[in-house]
Phi, psi and omega in degrees: 000132178299152183300319181295323178293321178296320179293316179297324178295318180295323177292322176298318178298321180297321178292314181297325182276359177090003178292332173232119185267158175307137181076358179280141178288138181276140178306158182295163178303319180297316180293319179293320180298318179292319183292319184263356176060048175224171181285160179294331179293324177293317177300316181299318180293320179295318179295325178296320177298315181294323178294321179296331179268001177080009182285327175232160176226143181258129179250122186306125177078358182240336180112196182256142182228152175291133180289160171295125188281320186264126180289158173287169183295342179276355186247029189296335181268359180278141175272080186290176183304317182294329176296319179295320178293323177302315183291331185264347184231100185308326184298334183299333176304316182285330174299316180294321178294326175298318179294315178302317183302314183286310185288319179287332174296315178293321179298319180295320178301311182290323179297320180295333180273325194247350186303133176272177177297326177292319176299316179301321179296315182293319179294319178297316179299317180293322180293318178297319179297322178295316180297326186271357181263146177306121183297346179272355180213039186249031182299315182291316174298323177299310179297322180298324178296312179295324179295321179298324178291317179302314181295331179282355177289337181056032171247103187299330179291315179298317179298316182295316181300311181290329177291325178294334180258018189309307184295322180289324176294322177298325178296325178290325177292318178299321178296320178296312182296315185291325186260327186260321184299330176294345178266114189307317184290325178289316181300317180299318180295316181296317178300317179298317180295319178299317180294318179299320179295315179301312183293324180293320180290316181296330180273357179070043179248086186304310183297319179294317180298317179297315181298315181292317181299315181291319179296324179297309182294322179295322177298316178299312182298312181294324179293320178294319177297318179300318179300316179295319180295333177278358178098004179283150177259120184288142177275132176244123177250113181293150175289128181224160179304152183305326187276349183270164180276164182279144174235143181247143169219171184235157173233148180224000000 
């Protein structure tokens, strides 16, 4: 790895770990060079790489700042800075699954309490679509099922937050489908969890719905970690427009 690429990677890790927050000014080239023990030209090249990927932005006369990581709801098809960091840093997959576990657990709890007859219709339609799709290529129906539950929570803040992260959440579903569904025992467990979640919401059992939703996402996360610990290389499928073909890449 070129020195500048290694430096840009270290700066990305600093952003992901919260050492540099969105909108925060980045230390000067001189300060970074001293801190990372490299030349200012290497720092300049690394910052240029990050700027090209949208991770940082330069403001004339003010310096460089960390970009806003999460896109607005109008930018769902944009490959924003956090998407680039997701693709380059494998650990981010598990960070996103942690967020899904908490937020979707709460969404399931609220959906079981608040879902209207129309919500029940939409959730049922999404669940049937998931059941009828090939489990080896059902990432979008899978995500659609979870999205229908989120919308049935009738909490606009929760809906907005998860909608803002739509593409990244879809990537976690794609990782689950690509890596776990080909394994019969994992696929069977996931199918069972989806049905339990559906039945708990339709029956109006909030605590049960929350418990199943959280257990489902935790199962996916732990199963993917187990695969990596066993030496498997996880398949990563980037989010692409519906009309385009699928491309595969790997993370290790």
